[in-house]
C-alpha positions as CSV (number, residue, x, y, z in Angstrom):
1,M,-24.6,12.5,3.7
2,T,-25.2,9.0,4.7
3,E,-22.4,7.6,6.8
4,P,-23.7,4.8,9.1
5,D,-20.3,3.9,10.4
6,L,-19.6,7.3,11.8
7,P,-20.8,7.4,15.4
8,I,-20.4,10.2,17.8
9,I,-17.3,8.9,19.6
10,D,-17.3,8.9,23.4
11,R,-13.7,9.9,24.2
12,T,-14.2,9.0,27.9
13,R,-13.9,5.4,26.7
14,L,-10.3,6.0,25.7
15,G,-9.1,5.6,29.3
16,A,-6.6,7.3,31.6
17,E,-3.6,6.2,29.6
18,A,-4.7,7.9,26.4
19,V,-3.1,11.1,25.3
20,T,-5.2,14.3,26.0
21,V,-5.2,15.3,22.4
22,P,-4.9,12.4,19.9
23,E,-3.1,13.0,16.7
24,F,-4.9,12.7,13.3
25,S,-2.8,12.8,10.2
26,V,-2.9,12.0,6.5
27,A,-0.2,9.6,5.5
28,P,2.5,10.6,3.0
29,M,1.6,9.0,-0.3
30,M,3.7,9.1,-3.4
31,E,2.0,10.9,-6.3
32,L,-1.0,11.7,-4.1
33,T,-0.2,14.0,-1.2
34,D,1.2,16.9,-3.2
35,R,0.7,20.5,-2.3
36,H,-2.6,20.7,-4.3
37,F,-4.2,17.8,-2.5
38,R,-3.0,19.1,0.8
39,F,-4.7,22.5,0.1
40,L,-7.9,20.6,-0.7
41,M,-7.6,18.6,2.5
42,R,-7.1,21.8,4.5
43,L,-10.5,23.0,3.2
44,I,-12.0,19.8,4.8
45,S,-10.1,19.7,8.1
46,R,-8.2,22.5,9.8
47,K,-6.5,20.3,12.4
48,T,-5.4,17.2,10.6
49,R,-1.6,17.0,10.3
50,L,-0.5,16.8,6.7
51,Y,2.6,15.1,5.2
52,T,4.4,15.7,1.9
53,E,5.2,12.9,-0.5
54,M,8.5,11.3,0.3
55,L,11.4,13.4,-1.0
56,T,14.9,12.1,-1.1
57,A,17.6,14.0,0.8
58,N,19.5,14.4,-2.5
59,A,16.5,15.9,-4.3
60,V,15.9,18.4,-1.5
61,I,19.6,19.4,-1.5
62,H,20.2,19.6,-5.3
63,G,16.7,19.9,-6.8
64,D,14.3,22.8,-7.5
65,R,13.5,23.6,-3.9
66,E,10.6,25.8,-4.5
67,R,8.9,23.3,-6.7
68,L,9.6,20.4,-4.3
69,L,9.1,22.1,-1.0
70,G,6.8,25.0,-1.7
71,Y,3.4,25.0,-0.1
72,D,0.5,27.3,0.9
73,P,0.7,28.6,4.4
74,V,-2.8,27.2,5.2
75,E,-1.3,23.7,5.0
76,H,0.1,23.9,8.5
77,P,0.5,21.8,10.6
78,L,2.7,20.3,7.9
79,A,5.5,17.7,8.0
80,L,8.2,17.0,5.4
81,Q,9.0,13.3,4.8
82,L,12.5,12.5,3.8
83,G,14.1,9.4,2.3
84,G,17.7,8.4,2.6
85,N,20.3,6.7,4.7
86,D,23.2,9.1,5.0
87,P,23.1,11.0,8.3
88,A,24.9,14.0,7.0
89,L,22.8,14.4,3.9
90,L,19.6,13.9,5.8
91,A,20.7,16.5,8.3
92,E,21.3,19.0,5.5
93,A,17.9,18.2,3.9
94,A,16.2,18.5,7.3
95,G,17.8,21.9,7.8
96,I,16.5,23.1,4.4
97,G,13.0,21.8,5.3
98,E,13.1,23.7,8.6
99,Q,14.1,26.9,6.7
100,F,11.0,26.4,4.5
101,G,8.9,26.4,7.7
102,Y,7.9,22.7,8.0
103,D,6.6,21.8,11.5
104,E,8.1,18.3,11.5
105,I,10.7,16.3,9.7
106,N,9.8,12.6,9.2
107,L,12.2,9.8,8.1
108,N,10.7,7.2,5.8
109,V,11.5,3.7,7.1
110,G,8.4,2.1,5.5
111,C,8.4,2.5,1.7
112,P,8.8,-1.0,0.0
113,S,9.5,0.0,-3.6
114,D,12.3,-1.5,-5.6
115,R,13.9,2.0,-5.9
116,V,14.2,2.5,-2.2
117,K,15.3,-1.1,-1.6
118,S,18.1,-0.8,-4.1
119,G,19.1,2.5,-2.6
120,R,19.1,1.0,0.9
121,F,16.5,3.2,2.4
122,G,12.8,3.1,3.1
123,A,11.6,-0.2,4.6
124,A,15.0,-1.8,4.0
125,L,16.3,0.3,6.9
126,M,14.3,-1.6,9.4
127,A,17.1,-4.2,9.2
128,E,19.6,-1.5,10.3
129,P,18.2,0.2,13.4
130,E,21.6,1.6,14.5
131,L,21.9,3.4,11.2
132,V,18.3,4.7,11.5
133,G,19.2,6.0,15.0
134,R,22.3,7.8,13.7
135,C,20.2,9.4,10.9
136,V,17.6,10.6,13.4
137,Q,20.3,11.9,15.8
138,S,22.0,13.8,13.0
139,M,18.7,15.3,11.9
140,Q,17.8,16.3,15.4
141,Q,21.1,18.1,15.8
142,A,20.4,20.1,12.7
143,V,16.9,21.3,13.5
144,A,14.7,22.5,16.3
145,V,11.5,21.0,15.0
146,P,10.5,17.4,15.9
147,V,12.2,14.5,14.0
148,T,9.9,11.5,13.7
149,V,10.0,8.0,12.0
150,K,7.4,6.2,9.9
151,C,8.0,2.5,9.7
152,R,6.4,-0.9,9.3
153,I,5.9,-3.7,11.9
154,G,8.6,-5.7,10.2
155,I,10.1,-6.8,6.9
156,D,10.1,-10.1,4.9
157,R,9.9,-13.1,7.2
158,D,10.5,-11.3,10.5
159,E,7.4,-9.8,11.9
160,S,7.8,-10.6,15.6
161,I,7.0,-8.1,18.3
162,E,10.4,-8.6,19.7
163,T,12.1,-7.4,16.5
164,L,9.8,-4.4,16.3
165,N,10.4,-3.5,19.9
166,A,14.2,-3.9,19.4
167,F,14.1,-1.5,16.4
168,V,12.0,1.1,18.2
169,N,14.1,0.8,21.4
170,T,17.3,1.3,19.4
171,V,16.0,4.3,17.4
172,S,14.5,5.9,20.5
173,D,17.8,5.6,22.3
174,Y,19.1,8.0,19.7
175,G,16.4,10.5,20.6
176,C,13.3,9.7,18.5
177,Q,10.1,10.0,20.6
178,H,7.5,9.7,17.8
179,F,6.8,6.7,15.6
180,A,4.0,6.3,13.0
181,V,3.7,2.5,12.5
182,H,2.1,0.9,9.4
183,A,0.5,-2.2,10.9
184,R,1.7,-4.4,8.0
185,K,5.1,-5.9,7.4
186,A,6.8,-5.2,4.1
187,W,7.8,-8.0,1.7
188,L,10.9,-6.6,0.0
189,D,11.3,-9.7,-2.2
190,G,8.4,-10.8,-4.2
191,L,5.7,-8.1,-3.8
192,S,5.2,-4.9,-5.6
193,P,4.6,-1.6,-3.7
194,K,0.9,-1.9,-4.5
195,E,0.7,-5.5,-3.3
196,N,2.6,-4.4,-0.1
197,R,-0.4,-2.1,0.7
198,T,-2.9,-5.0,0.7
199,I,-1.4,-8.5,0.8
200,P,0.5,-8.6,4.1
201,P,-2.2,-8.9,6.7
202,L,-2.9,-6.0,9.0
203,R,-1.8,-6.7,12.6
204,Y,-3.1,-3.9,14.7
205,D,-2.4,-5.9,17.9
206,T,1.3,-5.7,17.2
207,V,1.2,-1.9,17.3
208,Y,-1.0,-2.0,20.4
209,Q,1.7,-4.2,22.1
210,L,4.4,-1.8,21.0
211,K,2.6,1.1,22.7
212,A,2.0,-1.0,25.8
213,A,5.7,-1.8,26.0
214,R,6.7,1.9,25.4
215,P,4.1,4.1,27.0
216,D,6.7,6.9,27.1
217,L,6.7,7.1,23.3
218,T,4.1,8.6,20.9
219,I,2.9,5.7,18.8
220,V,0.6,6.6,15.9
221,I,-1.1,3.7,14.0
222,N,-1.5,3.5,10.3
223,G,-2.8,1.0,7.7
224,G,-6.2,0.2,6.3
225,I,-8.1,2.6,8.6
226,D,-11.4,3.4,7.0
227,S,-14.1,3.7,9.6
228,W,-14.6,5.9,12.6
229,S,-15.7,3.0,14.8
230,D,-12.3,1.5,14.2
231,I,-10.6,4.8,15.0
232,D,-12.3,4.7,18.4
233,T,-10.7,1.3,19.0
234,H,-7.3,2.4,17.8
235,L,-7.3,5.5,20.0
236,A,-7.9,3.4,23.1
237,Q,-4.6,1.7,22.4
238,T,-2.4,4.3,20.7
239,D,-1.7,8.0,20.6
240,G,-3.1,8.8,17.2
241,V,-4.2,7.5,13.8
242,M,-2.7,8.2,10.4
243,I,-5.2,7.8,7.5
244,G,-3.9,6.8,4.1
245,R,-5.9,6.0,1.0
246,E,-9.3,6.5,2.7
247,A,-8.3,10.2,3.1
248,Y,-7.5,10.5,-0.6
249,Y,-10.2,8.4,-2.2
250,N,-12.9,9.5,0.2
251,P,-11.7,12.9,1.5
252,V,-14.9,13.8,3.2
253,F,-14.0,11.0,5.7
254,M,-11.6,13.5,7.3
255,S,-14.3,16.1,7.9
256,R,-15.0,14.6,11.4
257,V,-11.5,15.3,12.7
258,D,-12.0,18.9,13.8
259,S,-15.3,18.2,15.7
260,Y,-13.8,15.2,17.3
261,L,-10.8,17.2,18.6
262,D,-13.1,20.1,19.6
263,G,-15.7,17.9,21.2
264,S,-18.3,19.7,19.2
265,P,-21.2,18.3,17.1
266,W,-20.2,17.3,13.6
267,V,-21.6,19.5,10.8
268,E,-21.9,18.1,7.3
269,P,-19.5,20.0,5.1
270,D,-20.7,22.1,2.2
271,L,-19.0,20.2,-0.6
272,F,-20.2,22.6,-3.3
273,S,-18.4,25.4,-1.4
274,I,-15.3,23.3,-0.9
275,A,-15.2,22.5,-4.6
276,R,-15.6,26.2,-5.6
277,Q,-12.9,27.3,-3.1
278,Y,-10.6,24.7,-4.6
279,G,-11.5,25.9,-8.0
280,E,-10.4,29.4,-7.1
281,Y,-7.2,28.0,-5.8
282,M,-6.6,26.1,-9.0
283,Q,-7.3,29.3,-11.0
284,R,-4.5,31.1,-9.0
285,Q,-2.2,28.2,-9.6
286,R,-3.1,28.0,-13.3
287,E,-2.2,31.7,-13.7
288,E,1.3,30.7,-12.3
289,G,1.6,28.1,-15.1
290,I,0.4,24.9,-13.2
291,N,-1.4,22.3,-15.4
292,L,-5.1,22.0,-14.6
293,S,-5.1,18.2,-14.8
294,G,-2.5,17.8,-12.1
295,M,-4.8,19.7,-9.7
296,S,-8.3,18.7,-10.8
297,R,-7.6,15.0,-10.3
298,H,-7.7,15.6,-6.5
299,L,-11.3,16.7,-6.7
300,I,-12.6,13.6,-8.4
301,A,-13.4,11.7,-5.2
302,L,-15.1,14.6,-3.4
303,F,-18.6,13.4,-4.3
304,Q,-19.4,9.7,-3.6
305,Q,-22.4,7.6,-4.5
306,V,-24.8,10.5,-5.2
307,P,-26.7,11.2,-8.4
308,G,-24.4,12.8,-11.0
309,A,-21.2,11.7,-9.3
310,R,-20.0,9.7,-12.2
311,A,-20.6,12.6,-14.6
312,W,-18.8,14.8,-12.1
313,R,-15.7,12.6,-12.2
314,R,-15.8,12.1,-16.0
315,H,-15.9,15.9,-16.6
316,L,-13.1,16.6,-14.2
317,S,-11.0,13.9,-15.9
318,S,-11.5,15.2,-19.4
319,G,-13.0,18.7,-19.3
320,H,-9.6,20.4,-18.5
321,R,-8.7,19.8,-22.1
322,D,-11.4,22.3,-23.2
323,T,-10.8,25.2,-20.9
324,N,-8.0,27.2,-19.3
325,S,-10.4,28.3,-16.5
326,A,-10.4,26.2,-13.4
327,I,-13.5,28.0,-12.2
328,T,-15.4,27.1,-15.4
329,L,-14.2,23.5,-15.1
330,V,-15.5,23.2,-11.6
331,E,-18.8,24.9,-12.3
332,D,-19.5,22.8,-15.3
333,A,-18.7,19.6,-13.3
334,L,-21.0,20.7,-10.4
335,A,-23.8,21.2,-12.9
336,F,-24.0,17.4,-13.2
337,L,-24.9,17.2,-9.5
338,S,-28.3,17.8,-8.0
339,P,-28.3,20.6,-5.4
340,Q,-29.7,18.1,-2.9
341,T,-26.2,16.4,-3.1
342,N,-24.6,19.6,-1.8
343,T,-23.2,17.7,1.3
344,G,-22.1,14.6,-0.6
């Protein structure tokens, strides 16, 4: 595997103020971080904290709980992200999540979609820090596991550090000690959710300033993180990194997390073995009635820029129509790859 931007990171550079064990996590992403992708990610990294897609409190309370909340035990440590703005409903949903065994309940205060804006939750809640605080307090009173918040650095025309600090100070006064902060503001009027992931500029310094102002809080930085040299810089200023689309579209990127946390040499992952293990998982799920295409799509990005990778992706995208066997699907796709590309 050729990854020139992945140095062996010297953690002594992080300084005395850094946390002893930095936090690594994969961001909650709608239509991406479902239970099947999380299982695949766990084959790549044992210690990365994983998050569900955002689930509304009403869906958790009234929906098919096993379908929405079910997961494989290997996914721990695992956090449930909730969306909503009603303290009582969020508390009820958080309690259900705790009963299902989730290790953390996270409140979404960062999603910029029209649906959450019209429902007055997600990033729109950054304009209502007192309400966010009451939601957090109600959830904390309902569960024993940590309740955390994921937010942006600001919304619309207000992106000042003073406004962000005021939001965090208010919510922390209600008991929240852990914030994952996407280092972009959200434009709720004029940009689509996709555009909100790329057009507002990244302002990592704002998150660094927040951490400097509130060293007592756990501040995890998120947004556009796609190199390990940048992670070194972020961990010198914050308590952890939350990786978003790089983790999904280049999942091998996360293979360095465990060795980083252990302080051990990085060993290139055996991607053929990972693919086959995931194929066995898919077969078990297929026998429970799960559609192959909804699971095989997560494997597509496993091999990058190697001979046969395009054919690998093409077969996974279409081959599920010709077989009910996940193991056959994976083996046939692997046949397009040279054995020399075993590690990516």
